[in-house]
C-alpha positions as protocol buffer text, in pm:
chain_id: "A"
residue {
  index: 1
  type: MET
  ca { x: 6969 y: 808 z: -4926 }
}
residue {
  index: 2
  type: GLY
  ca { x: 7144 y: 472 z: -4895 }
}
residue {
  index: 3
  type: ILE
  ca { x: 7004 y: 187 z: -5107 }
}
residue {
  index: 4
  type: VAL
  ca { x: 6907 y: -140 z: -4938 }
}
residue {
  index: 5
  type: ASN
  ca { x: 6790 y: -391 z: -5199 }
}
residue {
  index: 6
  type: VAL
  ca { x: 6633 y: -698 z: -5039 }
}
residue {
  index: 7
  type: THR
  ca { x: 6602 y: -871 z: -5375 }
}
residue {
  index: 8
  type: PRO
  ca { x: 6772 y: -1151 z: -5566 }
}
residue {
  index: 9
  type: ASP
  ca { x: 6768 y: -968 z: -5900 }
}
residue {
  index: 10
  type: SER
  ca { x: 6848 y: -597 z: -5865 }
}
residue {
  index: 11
  type: PHE
  ca { x: 7076 y: -482 z: -6146 }
}
residue {
  index: 12
  type: SER
  ca { x: 7375 y: -385 z: -5931 }
}
residue {
  index: 13
  type: ASP
  ca { x: 7368 y: -576 z: -5603 }
}
residue {
  index: 14
  type: GLY
  ca { x: 7090 y: -830 z: -5648 }
}
residue {
  index: 15
  type: GLY
  ca { x: 7127 y: -1121 z: -5408 }
}
residue {
  index: 16
  type: LYS
  ca { x: 7407 y: -969 z: -5201 }
}
residue {
  index: 17
  type: PHE
  ca { x: 7173 y: -859 z: -4922 }
}
residue {
  index: 18
  type: HIS
  ca { x: 6878 y: -1085 z: -4991 }
}
residue {
  index: 19
  type: SER
  ca { x: 6841 y: -1224 z: -4638 }
}
residue {
  index: 20
  type: THR
  ca { x: 6701 y: -1012 z: -4356 }
}
residue {
  index: 21
  type: GLU
  ca { x: 7028 y: -1037 z: -4162 }
}
residue {
  index: 22
  type: GLN
  ca { x: 7239 y: -935 z: -4462 }
}
residue {
  index: 23
  type: ALA
  ca { x: 7009 y: -645 z: -4545 }
}
residue {
  index: 24
  type: ILE
  ca { x: 7011 y: -510 z: -4190 }
}
residue {
  index: 25
  type: ALA
  ca { x: 7389 y: -545 z: -4165 }
}
residue {
  index: 26
  type: HIS
  ca { x: 7428 y: -360 z: -4497 }
}
residue {
  index: 27
  type: ALA
  ca { x: 7192 y: -85 z: -4379 }
}
residue {
  index: 28
  type: LEU
  ca { x: 7393 y: -39 z: -4061 }
}
residue {
  index: 29
  type: ARG
  ca { x: 7712 y: -9 z: -4269 }
}
residue {
  index: 30
  type: LEU
  ca { x: 7547 y: 260 z: -4479 }
}
residue {
  index: 31
  type: ILE
  ca { x: 7459 y: 446 z: -4160 }
}
residue {
  index: 32
  type: GLU
  ca { x: 7821 y: 422 z: -4046 }
}
residue {
  index: 33
  type: HIS
  ca { x: 7925 y: 561 z: -4385 }
}
residue {
  index: 34
  type: GLY
  ca { x: 7706 y: 868 z: -4337 }
}
residue {
  index: 35
  type: ALA
  ca { x: 7364 y: 792 z: -4484 }
}
residue {
  index: 36
  type: ASP
  ca { x: 7091 y: 1036 z: -4382 }
}
residue {
  index: 37
  type: MET
  ca { x: 6807 y: 802 z: -4474 }
}
residue {
  index: 38
  type: LEU
  ca { x: 6761 y: 450 z: -4614 }
}
residue {
  index: 39
  type: ASP
  ca { x: 6554 y: 323 z: -4907 }
}
residue {
  index: 40
  type: ILE
  ca { x: 6444 y: -39 z: -4869 }
}
residue {
  index: 41
  type: GLY
  ca { x: 6319 y: -229 z: -5173 }
}
residue {
  index: 42
  type: GLY
  ca { x: 6173 y: -577 z: -5203 }
}
residue {
  index: 43
  type: GLU
  ca { x: 6104 y: -580 z: -5578 }
}
residue {
  index: 44
  type: SER
  ca { x: 6353 y: -500 z: -5850 }
}
residue {
  index: 45
  type: THR
  ca { x: 6247 y: -231 z: -6097 }
}
residue {
  index: 46
  type: ARG
  ca { x: 6547 y: -273 z: -6327 }
}
residue {
  index: 47
  type: PRO
  ca { x: 6470 y: -287 z: -6700 }
}
residue {
  index: 48
  type: GLY
  ca { x: 6311 y: -622 z: -6783 }
}
residue {
  index: 49
  type: ALA
  ca { x: 6240 y: -708 z: -6420 }
}
residue {
  index: 50
  type: GLN
  ca { x: 5948 y: -938 z: -6343 }
}
residue {
  index: 51
  type: SER
  ca { x: 5701 y: -834 z: -6076 }
}
residue {
  index: 52
  type: VAL
  ca { x: 5659 y: -1021 z: -5749 }
}
residue {
  index: 53
  type: CYS
  ca { x: 5342 y: -1064 z: -5547 }
}
residue {
  index: 54
  type: ALA
  ca { x: 5266 y: -833 z: -5256 }
}
residue {
  index: 55
  type: ALA
  ca { x: 5304 y: -1113 z: -5002 }
}
residue {
  index: 56
  type: GLU
  ca { x: 5657 y: -1195 z: -5117 }
}
residue {
  index: 57
  type: GLU
  ca { x: 5754 y: -828 z: -5128 }
}
residue {
  index: 58
  type: LEU
  ca { x: 5630 y: -781 z: -4771 }
}
residue {
  index: 59
  type: GLU
  ca { x: 5807 y: -1096 z: -4657 }
}
residue {
  index: 60
  type: ARG
  ca { x: 6130 y: -937 z: -4775 }
}
residue {
  index: 61
  type: ILE
  ca { x: 6093 y: -582 z: -4643 }
}
residue {
  index: 62
  type: VAL
  ca { x: 5889 y: -594 z: -4321 }
}
residue {
  index: 63
  type: PRO
  ca { x: 6151 y: -783 z: -4115 }
}
residue {
  index: 64
  type: VAL
  ca { x: 6413 y: -533 z: -4235 }
}
residue {
  index: 65
  type: LEU
  ca { x: 6193 y: -239 z: -4137 }
}
residue {
  index: 66
  type: GLU
  ca { x: 6137 y: -393 z: -3796 }
}
residue {
  index: 67
  type: GLY
  ca { x: 6507 y: -465 z: -3754 }
}
residue {
  index: 68
  type: LEU
  ca { x: 6593 y: -102 z: -3832 }
}
residue {
  index: 69
  type: ALA
  ca { x: 6314 y: 51 z: -3624 }
}
residue {
  index: 70
  type: HIS
  ca { x: 6558 y: 205 z: -3377 }
}
residue {
  index: 71
  type: CYS
  ca { x: 6837 y: 298 z: -3618 }
}
residue {
  index: 72
  type: GLY
  ca { x: 6760 y: 668 z: -3584 }
}
residue {
  index: 73
  type: LEU
  ca { x: 6716 y: 743 z: -3956 }
}
residue {
  index: 74
  type: PRO
  ca { x: 6406 y: 790 z: -4171 }
}
residue {
  index: 75
  type: LEU
  ca { x: 6318 y: 470 z: -4357 }
}
residue {
  index: 76
  type: SER
  ca { x: 6180 y: 481 z: -4710 }
}
residue {
  index: 77
  type: VAL
  ca { x: 6018 y: 185 z: -4885 }
}
residue {
  index: 78
  type: ASP
  ca { x: 6050 y: 149 z: -5261 }
}
residue {
  index: 79
  type: THR
  ca { x: 5720 y: 1 z: -5379 }
}
residue {
  index: 80
  type: LEU
  ca { x: 5435 y: 65 z: -5623 }
}
residue {
  index: 81
  type: LYS
  ca { x: 5174 y: -161 z: -5461 }
}
residue {
  index: 82
  type: PRO
  ca { x: 4913 y: 7 z: -5235 }
}
residue {
  index: 83
  type: GLU
  ca { x: 4881 y: -300 z: -5010 }
}
residue {
  index: 84
  type: VAL
  ca { x: 5257 y: -303 z: -4961 }
}
residue {
  index: 85
  type: MET
  ca { x: 5254 y: 71 z: -4891 }
}
residue {
  index: 86
  type: ARG
  ca { x: 4994 y: 31 z: -4616 }
}
residue {
  index: 87
  type: ALA
  ca { x: 5172 y: -263 z: -4452 }
}
residue {
  index: 88
  type: ALA
  ca { x: 5510 y: -90 z: -4476 }
}
residue {
  index: 89
  type: ILE
  ca { x: 5372 y: 226 z: -4315 }
}
residue {
  index: 90
  type: GLN
  ca { x: 5222 y: 11 z: -4039 }
}
residue {
  index: 91
  type: ALA
  ca { x: 5566 y: -150 z: -3992 }
}
residue {
  index: 92
  type: GLY
  ca { x: 5736 y: 187 z: -3950 }
}
residue {
  index: 93
  type: ALA
  ca { x: 5815 y: 330 z: -4294 }
}
residue {
  index: 94
  type: ASP
  ca { x: 5853 y: 709 z: -4295 }
}
residue {
  index: 95
  type: MET
  ca { x: 5834 y: 751 z: -4671 }
}
residue {
  index: 96
  type: ILE
  ca { x: 5699 y: 571 z: -4978 }
}
residue {
  index: 97
  type: ASN
  ca { x: 5922 y: 586 z: -5287 }
}
residue {
  index: 98
  type: ASP
  ca { x: 5695 y: 498 z: -5580 }
}
residue {
  index: 99
  type: VAL
  ca { x: 5835 y: 458 z: -5932 }
}
residue {
  index: 100
  type: ASN
  ca { x: 5474 y: 474 z: -6052 }
}
residue {
  index: 101
  type: ALA
  ca { x: 5401 y: 810 z: -5883 }
}
residue {
  index: 102
  type: LEU
  ca { x: 5096 y: 679 z: -5692 }
}
residue {
  index: 103
  type: GLN
  ca { x: 4908 y: 595 z: -6012 }
}
residue {
  index: 104
  type: SER
  ca { x: 4806 y: 242 z: -5905 }
}
residue {
  index: 105
  type: PRO
  ca { x: 4442 y: 225 z: -5788 }
}
residue {
  index: 106
  type: GLY
  ca { x: 4437 y: 297 z: -5416 }
}
residue {
  index: 107
  type: ALA
  ca { x: 4795 y: 424 z: -5395 }
}
residue {
  index: 108
  type: LEU
  ca { x: 4709 y: 790 z: -5343 }
}
residue {
  index: 109
  type: GLN
  ca { x: 4474 y: 703 z: -5059 }
}
residue {
  index: 110
  type: ALA
  ca { x: 4721 y: 463 z: -4900 }
}
residue {
  index: 111
  type: VAL
  ca { x: 4965 y: 751 z: -4855 }
}
residue {
  index: 112
  type: ALA
  ca { x: 4702 y: 1016 z: -4786 }
}
residue {
  index: 113
  type: ASP
  ca { x: 4564 y: 811 z: -4496 }
}
residue {
  index: 114
  type: SER
  ca { x: 4905 y: 826 z: -4325 }
}
residue {
  index: 115
  type: GLY
  ca { x: 5144 y: 1102 z: -4231 }
}
residue {
  index: 116
  type: VAL
  ca { x: 5441 y: 972 z: -4429 }
}
residue {
  index: 117
  type: GLY
  ca { x: 5633 y: 1139 z: -4707 }
}
residue {
  index: 118
  type: VAL
  ca { x: 5620 y: 1026 z: -5068 }
}
residue {
  index: 119
  type: CYS
  ca { x: 5851 y: 1039 z: -5368 }
}
residue {
  index: 120
  type: LEU
  ca { x: 5670 y: 1066 z: -5702 }
}
residue {
  index: 121
  type: MET
  ca { x: 5884 y: 935 z: -5989 }
}
residue {
  index: 122
  type: HIS
  ca { x: 5839 y: 956 z: -6365 }
}
residue {
  index: 123
  type: MET
  ca { x: 5851 y: 633 z: -6563 }
}
residue {
  index: 124
  type: GLN
  ca { x: 5753 y: 583 z: -6926 }
}
residue {
  index: 125
  type: GLY
  ca { x: 5594 y: 239 z: -6953 }
}
residue {
  index: 126
  type: GLU
  ca { x: 5660 y: -26 z: -6689 }
}
residue {
  index: 127
  type: PRO
  ca { x: 5979 y: -205 z: -6579 }
}
residue {
  index: 128
  type: ARG
  ca { x: 5948 y: -507 z: -6810 }
}
residue {
  index: 129
  type: THR
  ca { x: 5922 y: -296 z: -7126 }
}
residue {
  index: 130
  type: MET
  ca { x: 6025 y: 61 z: -7038 }
}
residue {
  index: 131
  type: GLN
  ca { x: 6357 y: 48 z: -7227 }
}
residue {
  index: 132
  type: HIS
  ca { x: 6200 y: -73 z: -7552 }
}
residue {
  index: 133
  type: ASP
  ca { x: 6259 y: 236 z: -7765 }
}
residue {
  index: 134
  type: PRO
  ca { x: 6138 y: 516 z: -7532 }
}
residue {
  index: 135
  type: MET
  ca { x: 6022 y: 825 z: -7722 }
}
residue {
  index: 136
  type: TYR
  ca { x: 5981 y: 1193 z: -7629 }
}
residue {
  index: 137
  type: GLN
  ca { x: 5934 y: 1519 z: -7816 }
}
residue {
  index: 138
  type: ASN
  ca { x: 6100 y: 1710 z: -7530 }
}
residue {
  index: 139
  type: VAL
  ca { x: 6191 y: 1488 z: -7237 }
}
residue {
  index: 140
  type: VAL
  ca { x: 6242 y: 1770 z: -6985 }
}
residue {
  index: 141
  type: THR
  ca { x: 5914 y: 1942 z: -7067 }
}
residue {
  index: 142
  type: GLU
  ca { x: 5719 y: 1614 z: -7068 }
}
residue {
  index: 143
  type: VAL
  ca { x: 5865 y: 1478 z: -6745 }
}
residue {
  index: 144
  type: LYS
  ca { x: 5818 y: 1811 z: -6570 }
}
residue {
  index: 145
  type: ALA
  ca { x: 5454 y: 1832 z: -6682 }
}
residue {
  index: 146
  type: PHE
  ca { x: 5390 y: 1477 z: -6562 }
}
residue {
  index: 147
  type: LEU
  ca { x: 5540 y: 1547 z: -6220 }
}
residue {
  index: 148
  type: ALA
  ca { x: 5344 y: 1871 z: -6187 }
}
residue {
  index: 149
  type: ALA
  ca { x: 5024 y: 1677 z: -6257 }
}
residue {
  index: 150
  type: ARG
  ca { x: 5113 y: 1410 z: -6002 }
}
residue {
  index: 151
  type: ILE
  ca { x: 5188 y: 1673 z: -5738 }
}
residue {
  index: 152
  type: GLU
  ca { x: 4844 y: 1821 z: -5803 }
}
residue {
  index: 153
  type: ALA
  ca { x: 4680 y: 1477 z: -5783 }
}
residue {
  index: 154
  type: ALA
  ca { x: 4855 y: 1405 z: -5456 }
}
residue {
  index: 155
  type: GLU
  ca { x: 4748 y: 1737 z: -5306 }
}
residue {
  index: 156
  type: GLN
  ca { x: 4390 y: 1684 z: -5416 }
}
residue {
  index: 157
  type: ALA
  ca { x: 4397 y: 1343 z: -5246 }
}
residue {
  index: 158
  type: GLY
  ca { x: 4497 y: 1510 z: -4918 }
}
residue {
  index: 159
  type: ILE
  ca { x: 4876 y: 1475 z: -4928 }
}
residue {
  index: 160
  type: ALA
  ca { x: 5028 y: 1805 z: -4817 }
}
residue {
  index: 161
  type: ARG
  ca { x: 5290 y: 1953 z: -5047 }
}
residue {
  index: 162
  type: GLU
  ca { x: 5537 y: 1945 z: -4758 }
}
residue {
  index: 163
  type: ARG
  ca { x: 5525 y: 1564 z: -4773 }
}
residue {
  index: 164
  type: ILE
  ca { x: 5611 y: 1540 z: -5145 }
}
residue {
  index: 165
  type: VAL
  ca { x: 5942 y: 1476 z: -5321 }
}
residue {
  index: 166
  type: ILE
  ca { x: 5985 y: 1431 z: -5697 }
}
residue {
  index: 167
  type: ASP
  ca { x: 6221 y: 1217 z: -5906 }
}
residue {
  index: 168
  type: PRO
  ca { x: 6263 y: 1254 z: -6286 }
}
residue {
  index: 169
  type: GLY
  ca { x: 6334 y: 881 z: -6308 }
}
residue {
  index: 170
  type: PHE
  ca { x: 6674 y: 845 z: -6468 }
}
residue {
  index: 171
  type: GLY
  ca { x: 6683 y: 518 z: -6662 }
}
residue {
  index: 172
  type: PHE
  ca { x: 6310 y: 453 z: -6635 }
}
residue {
  index: 173
  type: GLY
  ca { x: 6188 y: 460 z: -6993 }
}
residue {
  index: 174
  type: LYS
  ca { x: 6468 y: 688 z: -7112 }
}
residue {
  index: 175
  type: ALA
  ca { x: 6744 y: 644 z: -7368 }
}
residue {
  index: 176
  type: LEU
  ca { x: 7091 y: 783 z: -7303 }
}
residue {
  index: 177
  type: GLU
  ca { x: 7015 y: 1116 z: -7472 }
}
residue {
  index: 178
  type: HIS
  ca { x: 6703 y: 1156 z: -7257 }
}
residue {
  index: 179
  type: ASN
  ca { x: 6896 y: 1089 z: -6936 }
}
residue {
  index: 180
  type: LEU
  ca { x: 7167 y: 1337 z: -7035 }
}
residue {
  index: 181
  type: ALA
  ca { x: 6910 y: 1604 z: -7117 }
}
residue {
  index: 182
  type: LEU
  ca { x: 6742 y: 1554 z: -6779 }
}
residue {
  index: 183
  type: LEU
  ca { x: 7073 y: 1578 z: -6594 }
}
residue {
  index: 184
  type: ARG
  ca { x: 7183 y: 1878 z: -6798 }
}
residue {
  index: 185
  type: GLN
  ca { x: 6859 y: 2063 z: -6716 }
}
residue {
  index: 186
  type: LEU
  ca { x: 6789 y: 1920 z: -6373 }
}
residue {
  index: 187
  type: ASP
  ca { x: 6763 y: 2266 z: -6222 }
}
residue {
  index: 188
  type: ALA
  ca { x: 6448 y: 2321 z: -6432 }
}
residue {
  index: 189
  type: PHE
  ca { x: 6257 y: 2100 z: -6187 }
}
residue {
  index: 190
  type: GLN
  ca { x: 6319 y: 2337 z: -5895 }
}
residue {
  index: 191
  type: SER
  ca { x: 6031 y: 2555 z: -6014 }
}
residue {
  index: 192
  type: LEU
  ca { x: 5787 y: 2279 z: -5912 }
}
residue {
  index: 193
  type: GLY
  ca { x: 5848 y: 2386 z: -5554 }
}
residue {
  index: 194
  type: VAL
  ca { x: 5916 y: 2049 z: -5389 }
}
residue {
  index: 195
  type: PRO
  ca { x: 6245 y: 1873 z: -5307 }
}
residue {
  index: 196
  type: LEU
  ca { x: 6410 y: 1684 z: -5590 }
}
residue {
  index: 197
  type: LEU
  ca { x: 6553 y: 1332 z: -5561 }
}
residue {
  index: 198
  type: ALA
  ca { x: 6815 y: 1211 z: -5810 }
}
residue {
  index: 199
  type: GLY
  ca { x: 6897 y: 844 z: -5852 }
}
residue {
  index: 200
  type: LEU
  ca { x: 7176 y: 778 z: -6101 }
}
residue {
  index: 201
  type: SER
  ca { x: 7387 y: 541 z: -5893 }
}
residue {
  index: 202
  type: ARG
  ca { x: 7551 y: 267 z: -6106 }
}
residue {
  index: 203
  type: LYS
  ca { x: 7285 y: 304 z: -6377 }
}
residue {
  index: 204
  type: SER
  ca { x: 7326 y: 187 z: -6735 }
}
residue {
  index: 205
  type: MET
  ca { x: 7365 y: 540 z: -6870 }
}
residue {
  index: 206
  type: LEU
  ca { x: 7693 y: 559 z: -6676 }
}
residue {
  index: 207
  type: GLY
  ca { x: 7796 y: 226 z: -6824 }
}
residue {
  index: 208
  type: ALA
  ca { x: 7712 y: 349 z: -7173 }
}
residue {
  index: 209
  type: LEU
  ca { x: 7934 y: 653 z: -7121 }
}
residue {
  index: 210
  type: THR
  ca { x: 8228 y: 471 z: -6959 }
}
residue {
  index: 211
  type: GLY
  ca { x: 8209 y: 109 z: -7071 }
}
residue {
  index: 212
  type: LEU
  ca { x: 8213 y: -4 z: -6709 }
}
residue {
  index: 213
  type: ASP
  ca { x: 8005 y: -286 z: -6560 }
}
residue {
  index: 214
  type: ALA
  ca { x: 7757 y: -201 z: -6284 }
}
residue {
  index: 215
  type: GLY
  ca { x: 7991 y: -302 z: -6001 }
}
residue {
  index: 216
  type: GLU
  ca { x: 8267 y: -79 z: -6139 }
}
residue {
  index: 217
  type: ARG
  ca { x: 8065 y: 244 z: -6164 }
}
residue {
  index: 218
  type: MET
  ca { x: 8138 y: 398 z: -5826 }
}
residue {
  index: 219
  type: VAL
  ca { x: 8340 y: 693 z: -5960 }
}
residue {
  index: 220
  type: PRO
  ca { x: 8092 y: 780 z: -6239 }
}
residue {
  index: 221
  type: SER
  ca { x: 7811 y: 748 z: -5985 }
}
residue {
  index: 222
  type: VAL
  ca { x: 7976 y: 991 z: -5747 }
}
residue {
  index: 223
  type: VAL
  ca { x: 8036 y: 1239 z: -6028 }
}
residue {
  index: 224
  type: ALA
  ca { x: 7672 y: 1214 z: -6135 }
}
residue {
  index: 225
  type: ALA
  ca { x: 7559 y: 1265 z: -5775 }
}
residue {
  index: 226
  type: VAL
  ca { x: 7775 y: 1576 z: -5740 }
}
residue {
  index: 227
  type: ILE
  ca { x: 7638 y: 1721 z: -6064 }
}
residue {
  index: 228
  type: SER
  ca { x: 7285 y: 1649 z: -5941 }
}
residue {
  index: 229
  type: ALA
  ca { x: 7350 y: 1823 z: -5610 }
}
residue {
  index: 230
  type: MET
  ca { x: 7497 y: 2127 z: -5782 }
}
residue {
  index: 231
  type: LYS
  ca { x: 7186 y: 2145 z: -6000 }
}
residue {
  index: 232
  type: GLY
  ca { x: 6950 y: 2144 z: -5704 }
}
residue {
  index: 233
  type: ALA
  ca { x: 6887 y: 1782 z: -5600 }
}
residue {
  index: 234
  type: LYS
  ca { x: 6818 y: 1763 z: -5226 }
}
residue {
  index: 235
  type: ILE
  ca { x: 6819 y: 1383 z: -5195 }
}
residue {
  index: 236
  type: LEU
  ca { x: 7075 y: 1158 z: -5365 }
}
residue {
  index: 237
  type: ARG
  ca { x: 6981 y: 790 z: -5383 }
}
residue {
  index: 238
  type: VAL
  ca { x: 7313 y: 605 z: -5391 }
}
residue {
  index: 239
  type: HIS
  ca { x: 7486 y: 273 z: -5335 }
}
residue {
  index: 240
  type: ASP
  ca { x: 7822 y: 429 z: -5243 }
}
residue {
  index: 241
  type: VAL
  ca { x: 7733 y: 645 z: -4945 }
}
residue {
  index: 242
  type: LYS
  ca { x: 8081 y: 703 z: -4802 }
}
residue {
  index: 243
  type: GLU
  ca { x: 8238 y: 812 z: -5131 }
}
residue {
  index: 244
  type: THR
  ca { x: 7943 y: 1032 z: -5226 }
}
residue {
  index: 245
  type: ARG
  ca { x: 7945 y: 1205 z: -4889 }
}
residue {
  index: 246
  type: GLN
  ca { x: 8319 y: 1272 z: -4917 }
}
residue {
  index: 247
  type: ALA
  ca { x: 8273 y: 1430 z: -5259 }
}
residue {
  index: 248
  type: LEU
  ca { x: 7984 y: 1643 z: -5134 }
}
residue {
  index: 249
  type: GLN
  ca { x: 8198 y: 1769 z: -4845 }
}
residue {
  index: 250
  type: ILE
  ca { x: 8435 y: 1920 z: -5101 }
}
residue {
  index: 251
  type: VAL
  ca { x: 8150 y: 2069 z: -5302 }
}
residue {
  index: 252
  type: THR
  ca { x: 7994 y: 2215 z: -4986 }
}
residue {
  index: 253
  type: ALA
  ca { x: 8323 y: 2374 z: -4884 }
}
residue {
  index: 254
  type: VAL
  ca { x: 8374 y: 2531 z: -5226 }
}
residue {
  index: 255
  type: GLU
  ca { x: 8016 y: 2649 z: -5263 }
}
residue {
  index: 256
  type: GLY
  ca { x: 8020 y: 2780 z: -4906 }
}
residue {
  index: 257
  type: ALA
  ca { x: 8328 y: 2987 z: -4980 }
}
residue {
  index: 258
  type: ARG
  ca { x: 8140 y: 3147 z: -5270 }
}
């Protein structure tokens, strides 16, 4: 899953692809590099990020969706607002990627009324404050229980299990030790019976481990993606599509030989 941030303030590439033309051109490069799907976001959810209104978010993402309508890949939209979900689906989105796991009033119904897929992510708190001393007794157990409950809520709302993906939410209300525990035990989430998405690309946990700035974290990001894949992740949300795909080709060859 190639990342297309149509925002001025995303933590890694904010502002680089802020215009519609830049975002579409970037998306097409990601396709050339081997992306299987694209994730388009019009509101940054980095730690400390300020929210934007639905109208501004739609002004950013709808033209990009329309410009990529014939690209041949599934298009995901990264949003937590039900009104944005509905408009994005109308504009051609194939999937809603919600950091709030469809907890906003009306979000479950917005997805249930369509035929699109959905990614349910765990986040402790909300983007502006989520990294202010996050606390868990057992992060893996708690995140897994939350995701199981959200899967059940989605199914009860009429969203078929076949449409659901889960994401443990690396970096969303988690300290370094929480992120490492989740990655170490990522295979524990396979028992929930739905595909697992992992998004560690360029995140601060990689900077904490390596001392590298966000723009320098390509190699750690690829390593984290490979670990995630080997522990059962089916979708890898990444900035560096070409390099991640090359690494996965090696892993696939080795695992295939076994």
